[in-house]
PyMOL CGO cylinders between C-alpha atoms (Angstrom):
from pymol import cmd
from pymol.cgo import CYLINDER

trace = [
    CYLINDER, 10.42, 3.03, 2.27, 8.80, 1.12, 5.13, 0.3, 1, 1, 1, 1, 1, 1,
    CYLINDER, 8.80, 1.12, 5.13, 10.24, -2.41, 6.05, 0.3, 1, 1, 1, 1, 1, 1,
    CYLINDER, 10.24, -2.41, 6.05, 9.26, -5.14, 3.53, 0.3, 1, 1, 1, 1, 1, 1,
    CYLINDER, 9.26, -5.14, 3.53, 7.52, -2.40, 1.36, 0.3, 1, 1, 1, 1, 1, 1,
    CYLINDER, 7.52, -2.40, 1.36, 8.24, -1.65, -1.74, 0.3, 1, 1, 1, 1, 1, 1,
    CYLINDER, 8.24, -1.65, -1.74, 6.88, 1.65, -4.64, 0.3, 1, 1, 1, 1, 1, 1,
    CYLINDER, 6.88, 1.65, -4.64, 4.70, 0.02, -7.15, 0.3, 1, 1, 1, 1, 1, 1,
    CYLINDER, 4.70, 0.02, -7.15, 2.05, 1.66, -9.73, 0.3, 1, 1, 1, 1, 1, 1,
    CYLINDER, 2.05, 1.66, -9.73, 1.76, 2.92, -12.98, 0.3, 1, 1, 1, 1, 1, 1,
    CYLINDER, 1.76, 2.92, -12.98, 3.73, 6.11, -12.18, 0.3, 1, 1, 1, 1, 1, 1,
    CYLINDER, 3.73, 6.11, -12.18, 5.29, 5.43, -8.94, 0.3, 1, 1, 1, 1, 1, 1,
    CYLINDER, 5.29, 5.43, -8.94, 8.11, 7.79, -9.72, 0.3, 1, 1, 1, 1, 1, 1,
    CYLINDER, 8.11, 7.79, -9.72, 5.17, 10.39, -9.58, 0.3, 1, 1, 1, 1, 1, 1,
    CYLINDER, 5.17, 10.39, -9.58, 5.40, 10.29, -5.67, 0.3, 1, 1, 1, 1, 1, 1,
    CYLINDER, 5.40, 10.29, -5.67, 7.08, 10.60, -2.56, 0.3, 1, 1, 1, 1, 1, 1,
    CYLINDER, 7.08, 10.60, -2.56, 6.92, 7.35, -0.51, 0.3, 1, 1, 1, 1, 1, 1,
    CYLINDER, 6.92, 7.35, -0.51, 8.37, 6.30, 2.88, 0.3, 1, 1, 1, 1, 1, 1,
    CYLINDER, 8.37, 6.30, 2.88, 7.76, 6.43, 6.71, 0.3, 1, 1, 1, 1, 1, 1,
    CYLINDER, 7.76, 6.43, 6.71, 6.68, 9.28, 8.92, 0.3, 1, 1, 1, 1, 1, 1,
    CYLINDER, 6.68, 9.28, 8.92, 7.81, 8.54, 12.02, 0.3, 1, 1, 1, 1, 1, 1,
    CYLINDER, 7.81, 8.54, 12.02, 5.68, 8.90, 14.85, 0.3, 1, 1, 1, 1, 1, 1,
    CYLINDER, 5.68, 8.90, 14.85, 2.59, 10.24, 12.75, 0.3, 1, 1, 1, 1, 1, 1,
    CYLINDER, 2.59, 10.24, 12.75, 0.68, 7.13, 13.16, 0.3, 1, 1, 1, 1, 1, 1,
    CYLINDER, 0.68, 7.13, 13.16, -1.77, 5.99, 15.42, 0.3, 1, 1, 1, 1, 1, 1,
    CYLINDER, -1.77, 5.99, 15.42, -0.89, 5.56, 18.92, 0.3, 1, 1, 1, 1, 1, 1,
    CYLINDER, -0.89, 5.56, 18.92, 2.87, 7.63, 18.05, 0.3, 1, 1, 1, 1, 1, 1,
    CYLINDER, 2.87, 7.63, 18.05, 3.86, 4.56, 15.77, 0.3, 1, 1, 1, 1, 1, 1,
    CYLINDER, 3.86, 4.56, 15.77, 4.92, 5.09, 12.36, 0.3, 1, 1, 1, 1, 1, 1,
    CYLINDER, 4.92, 5.09, 12.36, 2.79, 6.11, 9.70, 0.3, 1, 1, 1, 1, 1, 1,
    CYLINDER, 2.79, 6.11, 9.70, 3.54, 5.26, 5.53, 0.3, 1, 1, 1, 1, 1, 1,
    CYLINDER, 3.54, 5.26, 5.53, 3.21, 8.03, 3.40, 0.3, 1, 1, 1, 1, 1, 1,
    CYLINDER, 3.21, 8.03, 3.40, 2.36, 8.51, -0.18, 0.3, 1, 1, 1, 1, 1, 1,
    CYLINDER, 2.36, 8.51, -0.18, 2.67, 12.19, -1.50, 0.3, 1, 1, 1, 1, 1, 1,
    CYLINDER, 2.67, 12.19, -1.50, 2.43, 13.09, -5.34, 0.3, 1, 1, 1, 1, 1, 1,
    CYLINDER, 2.43, 13.09, -5.34, 5.00, 14.97, -6.78, 0.3, 1, 1, 1, 1, 1, 1,
    CYLINDER, 5.00, 14.97, -6.78, 3.23, 16.59, -9.63, 0.3, 1, 1, 1, 1, 1, 1,
    CYLINDER, 3.23, 16.59, -9.63, -0.27, 18.50, -9.99, 0.3, 1, 1, 1, 1, 1, 1,
    CYLINDER, -0.27, 18.50, -9.99, -1.65, 15.95, -12.60, 0.3, 1, 1, 1, 1, 1, 1,
    CYLINDER, -1.65, 15.95, -12.60, -0.78, 12.64, -13.28, 0.3, 1, 1, 1, 1, 1, 1,
    CYLINDER, -0.78, 12.64, -13.28, -2.26, 10.06, -15.13, 0.3, 1, 1, 1, 1, 1, 1,
    CYLINDER, -2.26, 10.06, -15.13, -1.81, 6.64, -13.57, 0.3, 1, 1, 1, 1, 1, 1,
    CYLINDER, -1.81, 6.64, -13.57, -1.07, 5.85, -9.89, 0.3, 1, 1, 1, 1, 1, 1,
    CYLINDER, -1.07, 5.85, -9.89, 0.87, 4.62, -7.31, 0.3, 1, 1, 1, 1, 1, 1,
    CYLINDER, 0.87, 4.62, -7.31, 1.35, 2.36, -4.32, 0.3, 1, 1, 1, 1, 1, 1,
    CYLINDER, 1.35, 2.36, -4.32, 3.43, 0.95, -1.78, 0.3, 1, 1, 1, 1, 1, 1,
    CYLINDER, 3.43, 0.95, -1.78, 3.05, -2.40, -1.54, 0.3, 1, 1, 1, 1, 1, 1,
    CYLINDER, 3.05, -2.40, -1.54, 4.11, -5.72, -0.23, 0.3, 1, 1, 1, 1, 1, 1,
    CYLINDER, 4.11, -5.72, -0.23, 3.82, -9.67, -1.31, 0.3, 1, 1, 1, 1, 1, 1,
    CYLINDER, 3.82, -9.67, -1.31, 4.37, -12.72, 0.50, 0.3, 1, 1, 1, 1, 1, 1,
    CYLINDER, 4.37, -12.72, 0.50, 3.03, -16.64, -0.28, 0.3, 1, 1, 1, 1, 1, 1,
    CYLINDER, 3.03, -16.64, -0.28, 0.10, -17.90, 1.45, 0.3, 1, 1, 1, 1, 1, 1,
    CYLINDER, 0.10, -17.90, 1.45, 1.02, -20.93, 2.32, 0.3, 1, 1, 1, 1, 1, 1,
    CYLINDER, 1.02, -20.93, 2.32, 0.42, -20.36, 6.44, 0.3, 1, 1, 1, 1, 1, 1,
    CYLINDER, 0.42, -20.36, 6.44, -2.91, -18.93, 5.53, 0.3, 1, 1, 1, 1, 1, 1,
    CYLINDER, -2.91, -18.93, 5.53, -3.93, -22.10, 3.41, 0.3, 1, 1, 1, 1, 1, 1,
    CYLINDER, -3.93, -22.10, 3.41, -7.62, -22.70, 4.91, 0.3, 1, 1, 1, 1, 1, 1,
    CYLINDER, -7.62, -22.70, 4.91, -7.71, -19.59, 7.03, 0.3, 1, 1, 1, 1, 1, 1,
    CYLINDER, -7.71, -19.59, 7.03, -9.98, -16.35, 7.13, 0.3, 1, 1, 1, 1, 1, 1,
    CYLINDER, -9.98, -16.35, 7.13, -7.67, -13.59, 6.40, 0.3, 1, 1, 1, 1, 1, 1,
    CYLINDER, -7.67, -13.59, 6.40, -9.19, -10.09, 7.23, 0.3, 1, 1, 1, 1, 1, 1,
    CYLINDER, -9.19, -10.09, 7.23, -7.73, -6.85, 6.62, 0.3, 1, 1, 1, 1, 1, 1,
    CYLINDER, -7.73, -6.85, 6.62, -7.49, -3.81, 8.73, 0.3, 1, 1, 1, 1, 1, 1,
    CYLINDER, -7.49, -3.81, 8.73, -6.00, -0.22, 8.31, 0.3, 1, 1, 1, 1, 1, 1,
    CYLINDER, -6.00, -0.22, 8.31, -6.43, 3.54, 8.96, 0.3, 1, 1, 1, 1, 1, 1,
    CYLINDER, -6.43, 3.54, 8.96, -5.83, 5.87, 6.64, 0.3, 1, 1, 1, 1, 1, 1,
    CYLINDER, -5.83, 5.87, 6.64, -5.48, 9.83, 6.35, 0.3, 1, 1, 1, 1, 1, 1,
    CYLINDER, -5.48, 9.83, 6.35, -5.86, 11.92, 3.42, 0.3, 1, 1, 1, 1, 1, 1,
    CYLINDER, -5.86, 11.92, 3.42, -5.97, 15.68, 2.29, 0.3, 1, 1, 1, 1, 1, 1,
    CYLINDER, -5.97, 15.68, 2.29, -6.46, 16.98, -1.44, 0.3, 1, 1, 1, 1, 1, 1,
    CYLINDER, -6.46, 16.98, -1.44, -7.05, 13.57, -2.87, 0.3, 1, 1, 1, 1, 1, 1,
    CYLINDER, -7.05, 13.57, -2.87, -8.61, 14.28, -6.56, 0.3, 1, 1, 1, 1, 1, 1,
    CYLINDER, -8.61, 14.28, -6.56, -9.79, 10.53, -7.27, 0.3, 1, 1, 1, 1, 1, 1,
    CYLINDER, -9.79, 10.53, -7.27, -9.64, 7.95, -4.80, 0.3, 1, 1, 1, 1, 1, 1,
    CYLINDER, -9.64, 7.95, -4.80, -7.52, 6.61, -2.09, 0.3, 1, 1, 1, 1, 1, 1,
    CYLINDER, -7.52, 6.61, -2.09, -7.94, 3.13, -0.33, 0.3, 1, 1, 1, 1, 1, 1,
    CYLINDER, -7.94, 3.13, -0.33, -6.29, 0.02, 0.70, 0.3, 1, 1, 1, 1, 1, 1,
    CYLINDER, -6.29, 0.02, 0.70, -5.98, -2.88, -1.86, 0.3, 1, 1, 1, 1, 1, 1,
    CYLINDER, -5.98, -2.88, -1.86, -6.18, -6.83, -0.49, 0.3, 1, 1, 1, 1, 1, 1,
    CYLINDER, -6.18, -6.83, -0.49, -5.33, -9.52, -3.56, 0.3, 1, 1, 1, 1, 1, 1,
    CYLINDER, -5.33, -9.52, -3.56, -4.93, -12.59, -3.81, 0.3, 1, 1, 1, 1, 1, 1,
    CYLINDER, -4.93, -12.59, -3.81, -4.22, -13.94, -7.45, 0.3, 1, 1, 1, 1, 1, 1,
    CYLINDER, -4.22, -13.94, -7.45, -5.11, -17.46, -8.91, 0.3, 1, 1, 1, 1, 1, 1,
    CYLINDER, -5.11, -17.46, -8.91, -3.71, -20.86, -7.99, 0.3, 1, 1, 1, 1, 1, 1,
    CYLINDER, -3.71, -20.86, -7.99, -0.04, -21.37, -9.10, 0.3, 1, 1, 1, 1, 1, 1,
    CYLINDER, -0.04, -21.37, -9.10, 0.59, -17.72, -9.06, 0.3, 1, 1, 1, 1, 1, 1,
    CYLINDER, 0.59, -17.72, -9.06, -0.68, -17.67, -5.94, 0.3, 1, 1, 1, 1, 1, 1,
    CYLINDER, -0.68, -17.67, -5.94, 0.82, -14.58, -4.10, 0.3, 1, 1, 1, 1, 1, 1,
    CYLINDER, 0.82, -14.58, -4.10, -1.10, -12.69, -1.53, 0.3, 1, 1, 1, 1, 1, 1,
    CYLINDER, -1.10, -12.69, -1.53, -0.64, -8.35, -2.52, 0.3, 1, 1, 1, 1, 1, 1,
    CYLINDER, -0.64, -8.35, -2.52, -1.73, -5.69, 0.05, 0.3, 1, 1, 1, 1, 1, 1,
    CYLINDER, -1.73, -5.69, 0.05, -1.75, -1.92, -1.46, 0.3, 1, 1, 1, 1, 1, 1,
]
cmd.load_cgo(trace, "trace")
C-alpha cells in the first residue's frame, strides 16, 4: 500500500491495491488498483485523509495522472471536503 493511503470503498477486498515500483511518470512509483473478480457490485479505492487546518482560507488544487486498462464503468480522481465540525480533506 502506498505510504499514507488506505483501502476503502464498498468492496475494497475485491481489489489488489499497492505500489508498482518505477511504473509512474519519470520512473517514480505508482499506486495500483486491480480487480480480482470479473464482476463486482461495488467499488474499491485508495484513499487518504488529512485535517484542513493548514489549508484554511487557501485555494487548493488536485492534479494527477491515470493509466487504465479494461475499465467497464469508470475510473477517476475524487477530491472531497466534508462539512464543518467533521471536516476532513479526502483524496480518492
